[in-house]
Each structure stands twice: as structure tokens, then as C-alpha cells.
C-alpha positions as CSV (number, residue, x, y, z in Angstrom):
1,M,23.8,-28.2,90.0
2,D,25.3,-30.4,92.7
3,G,27.0,-33.5,91.2
4,E,27.3,-31.7,87.8
5,L,31.0,-32.5,87.4
6,G,30.5,-36.2,87.9
7,D,27.4,-36.4,85.7
8,F,29.2,-34.6,82.9
9,L,32.3,-36.8,83.1
10,R,30.2,-40.0,83.1
11,S,28.2,-38.8,80.2
12,R,31.4,-38.1,78.2
13,R,33.2,-41.4,78.9
14,A,30.0,-43.3,78.1
15,R,30.2,-42.1,74.5
16,I,33.7,-43.4,73.8
17,Q,34.4,-47.1,73.1
18,P,37.6,-48.7,74.3
19,E,38.7,-49.6,70.8
20,E,38.6,-45.9,69.8
21,V,41.4,-45.1,72.2
22,G,43.5,-48.2,71.6
23,L,42.2,-50.4,74.4
24,T,41.0,-54.0,74.1
25,S,37.5,-54.7,75.4
26,Y,37.2,-57.9,77.3
27,G,33.8,-59.4,78.1
28,R,30.5,-57.7,78.7
29,R,30.6,-54.2,80.2
30,R,28.0,-53.2,82.8
31,V,28.1,-49.6,81.5
32,P,28.7,-48.2,78.0
33,G,32.0,-46.5,77.1
34,L,35.2,-46.3,79.1
35,R,35.5,-47.4,82.7
36,R,36.9,-44.9,85.3
37,E,40.0,-47.0,85.6
38,E,40.6,-46.7,81.8
39,V,40.2,-42.9,81.8
40,A,42.6,-42.6,84.8
41,Q,45.2,-44.8,83.0
42,L,45.0,-42.9,79.7
43,A,45.1,-39.5,81.5
44,G,48.1,-40.5,83.6
45,V,46.5,-40.1,87.0
46,S,45.8,-42.5,89.8
47,V,42.5,-44.4,89.8
48,D,41.7,-43.1,93.2
49,Y,42.3,-39.5,92.1
50,Y,40.0,-39.8,89.1
51,I,37.3,-41.5,91.1
52,R,37.4,-38.6,93.7
53,L,37.3,-36.1,90.8
54,E,34.2,-37.7,89.3
55,Q,32.6,-37.9,92.7
56,G,33.3,-34.2,93.4
57,R,35.5,-34.9,96.4
58,G,38.8,-33.3,97.1
59,P,41.5,-35.6,95.6
60,G,44.5,-35.9,97.8
61,D,47.0,-35.7,94.9
62,P,50.0,-33.6,94.0
63,S,48.3,-32.7,90.7
64,R,46.2,-30.1,92.6
65,T,47.2,-26.5,92.5
66,K,48.5,-24.6,95.5
67,S,45.0,-23.1,95.9
68,G,43.4,-26.5,96.1
69,G,41.9,-26.7,92.6
70,V,42.5,-29.3,90.0
71,S,45.5,-28.4,87.9
72,D,45.3,-27.4,84.2
73,A,47.5,-30.4,83.3
74,V,45.0,-32.9,84.8
75,L,42.0,-31.3,83.3
76,D,43.7,-31.0,79.9
77,A,44.6,-34.7,80.1
78,V,41.1,-35.8,81.0
79,A,39.7,-33.5,78.2
80,R,42.1,-35.2,75.7
81,V,41.1,-38.7,76.7
82,L,37.3,-37.9,76.6
83,R,37.8,-36.0,73.3
84,L,36.1,-32.9,74.5
85,D,35.7,-30.0,72.1
86,E,36.6,-26.5,72.9
87,A,33.3,-25.6,74.6
88,E,33.2,-28.9,76.6
89,H,36.8,-28.3,77.7
90,E,35.9,-24.8,78.9
91,Y,32.9,-26.2,80.7
92,L,35.0,-28.9,82.4
93,R,37.3,-26.2,83.8
94,A,34.4,-24.2,85.0
95,V,32.7,-27.0,86.9
96,A,35.9,-28.5,88.2
97,R,37.1,-25.2,89.6
98,P,33.9,-23.1,90.2
99,R,34.7,-19.5,90.7
100,R,33.2,-17.9,93.8
101,R,32.2,-14.3,93.3
102,V,32.1,-13.4,97.0
103,E,34.5,-14.4,99.7
104,G,33.0,-15.3,103.1
105,G,31.0,-18.4,102.5
106,P,27.4,-19.2,101.6
107,A,25.9,-16.4,103.7
108,A,27.9,-13.7,101.9
109,S,26.9,-15.2,98.5
110,R,23.2,-15.2,99.4
111,E,23.4,-11.6,100.5
112,S,25.1,-10.6,97.2
113,A,22.6,-12.4,95.0
114,P,20.0,-9.6,94.9
115,R,22.7,-7.0,94.1
116,E,24.2,-9.2,91.3
117,A,20.7,-9.8,89.8
118,A,20.0,-6.0,89.8
119,A,23.3,-5.2,88.2
120,T,22.8,-7.9,85.5
121,S,19.3,-6.7,84.6
122,R,20.4,-3.1,83.8
123,V,21.4,-2.2,80.3
124,R,23.5,0.9,79.8
125,P,21.8,3.7,77.9
126,G,24.6,3.6,75.3
127,V,23.8,0.0,74.5
128,Q,20.1,0.8,74.0
129,L,21.2,3.6,71.6
130,I,23.3,1.1,69.6
131,L,20.2,-1.3,69.4
132,D,18.0,1.5,68.2
133,G,20.5,2.5,65.6
134,M,20.3,-0.9,64.0
135,D,17.2,-0.2,62.0
136,R,17.7,-3.0,59.5
137,N,18.8,-5.6,62.0
138,P,16.5,-7.1,64.7
139,A,18.5,-7.2,67.9
140,Y,18.2,-7.7,71.6
141,V,20.4,-8.1,74.7
142,L,20.5,-11.3,76.8
143,D,22.0,-11.9,80.3
144,H,23.7,-15.1,81.4
145,R,20.3,-16.5,82.5
146,M,19.1,-16.0,78.9
147,N,16.7,-13.3,80.0
148,V,15.9,-10.6,77.4
149,L,16.9,-7.3,78.9
150,A,16.5,-4.9,76.0
151,W,15.6,-4.8,72.3
152,N,15.1,-2.6,69.3
153,A,11.9,-1.9,67.4
154,L,12.6,-4.5,64.6
155,G,13.6,-7.1,67.1
156,D,10.3,-6.5,69.0
157,A,8.4,-6.8,65.7
158,V,10.0,-10.1,64.8
159,V,9.8,-11.8,68.2
160,G,7.2,-9.8,70.2
161,F,9.1,-8.9,73.4
162,S,6.9,-6.0,74.4
163,D,3.8,-8.2,74.5
164,R,5.2,-9.9,77.5
165,S,5.5,-8.9,81.1
166,P,9.0,-8.1,82.5
167,G,9.0,-11.5,84.4
168,D,8.2,-13.4,81.2
169,L,11.2,-12.5,79.1
170,S,13.1,-15.7,79.6
171,L,14.1,-17.4,76.3
172,P,14.3,-20.9,77.9
173,R,10.9,-20.5,79.4
174,R,9.5,-19.3,76.1
175,V,11.1,-22.2,74.1
176,F,9.9,-25.0,76.4
177,L,6.8,-23.7,78.2
178,D,5.0,-21.6,75.5
179,P,3.1,-23.8,73.0
180,A,3.4,-20.9,70.4
181,A,7.2,-21.4,70.3
182,R,6.8,-24.5,68.0
183,D,4.8,-22.4,65.6
184,L,7.2,-19.5,65.8
185,H,10.2,-21.7,65.1
186,P,9.9,-24.2,62.3
187,D,13.2,-25.6,63.4
188,W,12.1,-25.9,67.0
189,P,14.1,-29.1,67.9
190,A,17.4,-27.3,66.9
191,I,16.4,-24.2,68.8
192,A,15.6,-26.3,71.9
193,S,18.9,-28.1,71.7
194,Q,20.8,-24.8,71.3
195,T,19.0,-23.3,74.2
196,V,19.8,-26.1,76.6
197,A,23.5,-26.3,75.5
198,H,24.0,-22.6,75.9
199,L,22.2,-22.5,79.3
200,R,24.3,-25.4,80.6
201,L,27.5,-23.6,79.6
202,N,26.4,-20.4,81.3
203,A,25.3,-22.3,84.4
204,G,28.8,-23.8,84.7
205,H,30.3,-20.3,84.8
206,H,27.8,-19.1,87.5
207,P,27.6,-21.8,90.1
208,D,26.6,-19.3,92.8
209,D,23.6,-17.9,91.0
210,P,20.4,-19.5,92.5
211,A,18.2,-18.1,89.8
212,V,19.9,-20.4,87.2
213,G,19.4,-23.5,89.4
214,E,15.7,-22.5,90.0
215,L,15.2,-22.1,86.2
216,V,16.7,-25.5,85.5
217,G,14.5,-27.0,88.2
218,E,11.4,-25.3,86.9
219,L,11.9,-26.4,83.3
220,S,12.9,-30.0,84.4
221,R,9.6,-30.3,86.2
222,A,7.4,-28.8,83.5
223,S,9.0,-30.0,80.3
224,A,9.8,-33.6,79.3
225,D,11.8,-32.2,76.3
226,F,13.9,-30.1,78.5
227,R,14.6,-33.0,80.9
228,R,15.7,-35.2,78.0
229,L,18.0,-32.6,76.6
230,W,19.5,-31.6,80.0
231,A,20.2,-35.2,80.7
232,D,22.3,-35.4,77.5
233,H,24.8,-32.8,79.0
234,L,24.9,-30.8,75.8
235,V,27.5,-28.0,76.1
236,K,27.8,-25.5,73.3
237,P,27.8,-21.7,73.0
238,C,25.1,-20.2,70.8
239,D,27.3,-17.4,69.5
240,H,26.3,-17.6,65.8
241,G,24.1,-19.5,63.4
242,V,20.8,-19.3,61.6
243,K,17.3,-19.3,63.0
244,Q,14.0,-19.4,61.2
245,V,11.0,-17.5,62.4
246,R,7.5,-17.9,61.0
247,H,6.1,-14.3,61.3
248,P,2.3,-13.7,61.1
249,V,2.8,-10.6,58.8
250,A,6.2,-11.1,57.2
251,G,6.0,-14.8,56.6
252,L,9.0,-17.2,56.9
253,L,12.2,-15.4,57.9
254,T,15.6,-17.0,57.6
255,L,17.8,-15.1,60.1
256,P,21.6,-15.5,60.4
257,F,22.7,-14.2,63.7
258,E,25.9,-13.1,65.5
259,T,26.5,-12.4,69.2
260,L,28.6,-9.6,70.6
261,R,29.7,-9.5,74.2
262,I,29.6,-6.1,76.0
263,P,33.0,-5.5,77.7
264,A,31.6,-3.3,80.4
265,A,28.9,-5.9,81.2
266,P,30.5,-9.3,80.5
267,D,27.4,-11.2,81.4
268,Q,25.4,-9.4,78.7
269,T,25.4,-10.2,75.0
270,I,23.9,-8.4,72.0
271,V,22.2,-10.9,69.7
272,A,21.8,-9.3,66.2
273,Y,20.1,-10.9,63.2
274,A,21.9,-10.1,60.0
275,P,20.2,-11.3,56.8
276,Q,22.1,-11.0,53.5
277,P,21.4,-7.6,51.8
278,G,19.0,-8.2,48.9
279,S,17.8,-11.5,50.3
280,E,14.1,-12.4,50.5
281,T,14.3,-12.1,54.3
282,A,16.0,-8.7,54.1
283,E,13.2,-7.5,51.8
284,R,10.5,-8.9,54.2
285,L,12.1,-7.2,57.1
286,A,12.1,-3.9,55.3
287,L,8.4,-4.3,54.6
288,L,7.8,-5.2,58.2
289,G,9.7,-2.1,59.3
290,S,7.5,0.0,56.9
291,W,4.4,-1.6,58.2
292,M,5.4,-0.9,61.8
293,T,6.0,2.8,60.9
294,S,2.6,3.1,59.2
295,R,0.9,1.6,62.3
296,A,2.8,3.9,64.6
297,G,1.7,6.9,62.5
């Protein structure tokens, strides 16, 4: 994730034409979009300051906070100039001022990583009871690495989590490395884009998690689609929407979903599919549940 701030800022200024922000474009430009000097001018900071910010170096500027981080005022100004949406603005703050979970330098962070991973992978029994009580809604729990930690019976029936080993429950790996994912999801391009955008947002909030960097590296090496989407610097939370699943028994399922954060475990999220009552998908899920019960009996 080194150089992420600079790459993100360059990708965002490349998509804005000078005329869109009231500037006159003279002559041929070597790169698309705004120049660094123009972003600095429009944001009201020195050119040297902005260049240092984009290069990830410590800008010697009074706009820095007492703790040494870039001030909210500067980041807000840059976000305004680059026309960042809410998620992109949040991501800019995260990568410009990465939070460090453990004081004491890199060694302390490395020592804490196994403990953090273990804590993240545990789902409280009460959360599992909530999942099991959602008998009409397929549901599962994700961590910030987009690993599936727990699920209910209907969620398993729809997606097939229990057929996989504990080390093979990563949604990004499944989307980009499992050929069956394109058959499971008729809208695979949209699913792939959502997955990358959400993973990048999470990565910005967990700069000290080596597992996230390793996952990005693995997918970048193995999947040309992932490399292309990651290079676009998509940033967007996948907190609600609609997915389609082509199920071998139930047929095509159109599944609106909502996500719920778990306050006691802020890096864990419940994902619940909630089809409209009386809809074709709701009826198919009911039949799928009955079919599962008959098989279990």
C-alpha cells in the first residue's frame, strides 16, 4: 500500500478537465486532467506543499496539525477541488493520516498482528444466534478483509460457505479466482467492481494489517481483472444494493441486501439479503428452505 495517497490523488486529478473548474487550458498537456500546480492553486496551498503531499512526504507547512498530520482544512479543500464524493473523501483522510493501532513502531505492530487477526476472526455467540433467527433472510458476517466468518443456514444454502475450507472463505478470492463465480453471479462485472471498491476503502482504514496487503498482492498477480480495477482506484462502501445469484436448485435469485455493523466488533459486518415479501425470489427462498429441511430430515 506504499504510495497509495499519491496514486489516489493523481488518479482523481486526471479525471477533471481544467475547464470544469474554471481554468483555461493552454497548449498540449503531457498528462490528462489537472496539473499539481492547478490543484494547489485551487485548494489554497503552496505548490511545494501539495507536491510533498502527493509524494507522501512530510510537508513543512503550517497547515499541518500539532500532531504532524495534514489538517482537515487542507484535506477538505483538496477533496473539494478534486470533487471527491463522501466515500472518497473519507478514504483520503484515512490514507493521508493513517491510524496506527499500536504504539512503539513496526516491531510492536508486527507482534500485535496475530492477536488482531485472532480477535477479528471470532464471532460472538449472540451474533450467531441472531443469524440463525433470520430464517427467511440469507445472512453472513464479514470482517474488514472481506473474509466470511459466520453464516446462517439459508445463507449457506444460497452461497455455499460450508463447502469450503476455513482458509477459503475470502469473498475477493472467490470473486476473482474461482471460475464458478461468473456462473453464480450473472452481474459479475458489477460484483467485481463493488468488491474492489469496498476492499480498497477497508484497506485505507487498516494500513498496518499485512494480510490486506498480501491479499491485494495475491489477487494482482493472479487476476488481470483485479489489476485493472485496482488501478482505477475505485473507492465505495458496499453497504446496500442488489445482487443476483444463479442457484442450481432455486434458479435466479434477485437479492436486495443491507449491511449492519456490529458495535462490539466494529470490523465485523452482518450482510443480510432481504427480498420483498411475496416476490418471486422470496417464494424461491422459502422453497429452498423447505428443500433443505427435507434433506436434513
